N, C-alpha and C positions, 0 to 999 in steps of 0.2 A: 575581574568583575565579580561582585558578591552574588550569592544566590538569593532568590526571592524568599521572604519569610513564608512559612507554611504552617497552617493550623493542623490539629490532629484529627484526621478522618480516615476511613478505611477504603482502600481500593482493592478490588479482586483482580489479581493479575495471574495469567495462566502462562506457564513456561513450556515452550516447545524446545526441549533440550537437544543440542547439537552434539554429536559424538564424532570423533575422528573416523575416517573411512576404515582404517584397519584396527581400530580400538577393539578390545575385548570386553570392556565394561563401559558403562555410560558415565557421564560426568557426575560428580557428587550430587546427591539429592539435596535440594534446598529445603530448609525448614518450612513448615506450613505457615509460620508467621515470623517475619523477620523484623526486628526492631531497628528502625532507622536512626540516624543521628538526632540529637535533641532538637525539637521543634519541627521535625518532619513527620509525615503520616506513617502509620503502620500499613504495610503492604502484604497481603496474603498471597503467597506464591505456591503454585501447585504444578509439579511436572506432569506433562501430558503423555509424552512418549519418549522412551529412551531405548538404547540398544546399540549394537555394534555396526550401525549403518549411519549414513548422513541423513538428517531430516532438514527440510528447508522450505522456503517460500510459503510460509503459512498465511492463512486468512481466516477471518472469523465473522459469523453472522448469528446472532442470538445464541443458541446452544450448540452450534455446529462449527467445527474447525476443519479446514482442508489443508493439505500439505503434500509434499512429495518426499520420496525416499530414494536414496541411491545406494544400491547394493550390487556391486559389479559394474557393468558398463552402462546400463540404462536406469533412469529414474522412473518411478511410477507414482500415480496420484491416489491419495487416500482421503477419506473423510472420517471424522470422529464426532460422535455425540458426547458432549462434555459431561453431562450428568451421569450417563451410564458407562462412559468410557468405551462404548462399542465402536470398533473400527471396521470400516468397510473399504475394500479395494475398488477404486473407480476405474482403473485401467489395468490391463494385463498385456499391453502391447509390446512387441519386440523392439520398440523404439522409445526414446525418452519422452516423458511428460513432465511439464514444469509450468511455472507462472500461474499457480492456482488462484482463483478468485471465486467467492461465493456470495449469493444474495438469495434470501428465502430458501427455496428448495433447489435452486438452479446453481450449477457450478460450471465454470469455463476453465480451459487450460490450453496450453500450447504443446503440440507433439510433433515429433518427426524431424528429419533433416531439413524439410522445407519450412519448419516452424508454422504448422497449420493450426488453426483455432478450432477447438471442439467445445461442444456444449451438451450437458446432461440436465434434464429437468428434475432430477431427484438426487440430491447429494447424499441421501442416506441409504441408497440401494446400490448393489454392484451393477454398473451400467456400461461396461466396456462394449457390449454388443449393441447398446442403444444410443451411444454417443453420436451426436450430429455434427458433421463437418460444417462449420460456419464460414470460414474464410481460409484461403491459402496465402502463404508468404507473408506472415505477420512478424512482429518484432521478436528477435531473440533475446535482446538485452532487457527490455522493460516488460512487465506483465501486462495483460489486457485489463479491462475494467468492466464491471457489471453493476447495473442498478435497475430494479424493476424488470421490465421485459426487454431491456436494451443492453448491448455490449459495445465496447469501443476498443479499437486496436490500431496499431500502426500497419498500414498497407504498404508492403515493400514491393508490390508488383508495379508501382508507379516509378517513373524516372527519378522523382524526388519523393522519398517516403512521406506519407501523409496520414493523418488520423481519420478514421472512418467510424461511423456509428451504424449498427445493424439492429433491426428489430428481430429478436430471436425467433418469434413465432412465425413470421412471414418471410424472413430473409431479406426484407427491404433494407437497403443500405445507401449511405450517401457520405461523401467527403465533407468534413466540417467546413474547411476554409482553405483557400490557397495560401501559399507562402513561398518566399524565395529559397528557404532552406528546409531541411528535414524536420518533421514533427514526430514527437514520440512521448511516451510516458503519460497515457491518458488517465483521467480520473472522472468518474461519473457520480452525480447526485440526482435529485429530483428535478428533471428538466434542465440540468446543467452539465457541461463538460469542460474540463480544463486539460491543457497539455503543454508540453515544451515546444517552443518554436525556435529553431536555430536561425541565426543571421550570418550568412557566409561573408557578407561585406564587413560588418563590424566584428566578426569572429567571436560572437558571444551567443548566448541563449537566453530567452525570456519566456514568460508564461502568458498564455492567452486563455480567457474564460468566455464561454458562449452559453446562451440559453438555447434550447431546442424544443420544437413541437412536432408532433406527428398528426397530420390532417390530410384527409383525402388520399391516403396511401403514400404520402410523400413527407420527407423530413425537411424542415426549414430551420435556419440558424440565425441568431442575432448576437453579435459580439458585445460583451459587457465590459471587459477589462483587458488591457494589454499592459503588462508590468513594465515594458520598455519605455512607456511614456511617463512613468512616475519619476519625479525629480530625484528621489532617493535611490533609484535603481539604475540611473542612466549609464553608469560606468561599471555595473556589476553583472554577474551572471545569475539568473534564476532558473532553477531546475527542480525536478521531482515534485510537481504540484499535487495537492490533494484538496478536494472541495467537499463541503458538507452543507446541506440545507436545501433550499428551493429558490425559485426565481426571485422571490420577494425578500428572503432572509437567508443569507449565506455567509460562510467564512471560507476563505481560500488561504491555504498555507503552502509554503515552499521553502527550499534550501537556497541560500543567498550568500555570496562571497563579498559583499560590499565593504566589509571591514578588513579584507585581506585574508580572512579565514572564514570557514563555513559557519553559518548561523541559520536558525529557523525563524521565519517571519510570517506575518499574517496580514490579511486585508478583509475588512468587513463590508458587506453591502451598505451603501450609504457613504462610502468614501473614507474609511479610517484604516490606516496602515499602522502596524505595531510589531515590535520584536517579541518573540516568544521565548527562545532559549537564551539563557544568560551566559553560558559557557562560550569559549572562543573557538570551539571545533565541534559543531553539531550539524546533523542533516538527516535526510531520508525520513521526513515526517509522515505521520498518519493522523487522521482526525475522525472522531465520531462524537456527535452531540457536544458535550462540554469538554472533552478530553483530547489533547494533542500529545502524541508520543513520538520519540525520535531516538536515533543513535547519537551517543555523546562520547567524544574522545578526549575530553579535557583531562581526565584523571587516569585513563586507561587507553593505551594505543590499540587494544583489541576491541574496544567498544563496550559501553554500558547502555542501559536504557533509562531515559528520564522522561518525565511527563509534565504537563501543565494544565491546570484547570482554568478555563476561560472565564468562568463566572467568578471564581475566587481570586483569580490572578495570582496563583501560587505555583511554583515549580517544585518538583520532588523526584527522588530516585525511585525507580521501579525495580531495577536489577543492576547489580554491580558485582564484579568478580574478575578473576584472572582469565577465564575463558571468554572467547569472542561472543558477543551478544548483539544480534543484528536483525534487521528487517521487521520492525514492530508493525503490528496491525491492531486496530482498535474497533470495538463494538460496545457502545455504552460505557460502562466502567470496567470493561475487561480488555486486557492487552495480551496478545500472543507475540512471540518472537522466536527466532532460532538462535 
């Protein structure tokens, strides 16, 4: 399948370079401006952190990137101010910290053998002594989500793991919805939450989208969309949802295997489904405003990063090379990945 045509415009992409655990040097430095194939945009690539350790699970909000490092047995959480390149340690625990997510000045992560969820109100200061325990027994596989004053996570304390939302300032929490199978991989936006819902009978997974409100000290939810009822997805698996927008105007994206291989699809408020990625093997999408980014394996078994402009309806390469490139996250026109 051919790629979408792309006009020439500039995207600022930020590279979180991943090095091998025992490597003595970082991956080769990417040029500050990489010329793409004819007809594709120019992408400005800037390495953020390199070294003889593993860097992973990045996230970005405005001028702040959070990530974890693995040097030895345990991984620790860090934040970086992009403009100044100032790095701060968020944890110094004798246990691993992972699944970093940031919104505004708040950052959440998962730590410990019990996969407990922690929150700090200031992503730019060392806060290991000030981190607040939000919840115990959360998901080890998928990171939590944060938006505004709310966080979402998989509650593994239940017989069937389910998604919960918690108001960080008060600790008020509620399960979003019941379901026959496990729920995981939450994504938050303004008054919106999406997550994976497994179906043990059909042995598949689909995506559910809810609106939520906080009133009188209680959370309430209203289901907006269940992808299992879409005719185009009736026989496929939908996973790794990401939602952007608000209750009145939103875009939901997910990974889907309806063609027999993975692809990235979207659904707009108002009832319009569309395919985003053109390649035959792509997934793990991220979205912010006009931009969707994902892992693409069409040309490289290790993974490249590609992106799509929703308004221009064009797809283009962000990063390609022999090294694995994974886990993109997006804010505005910035992309980070490991």
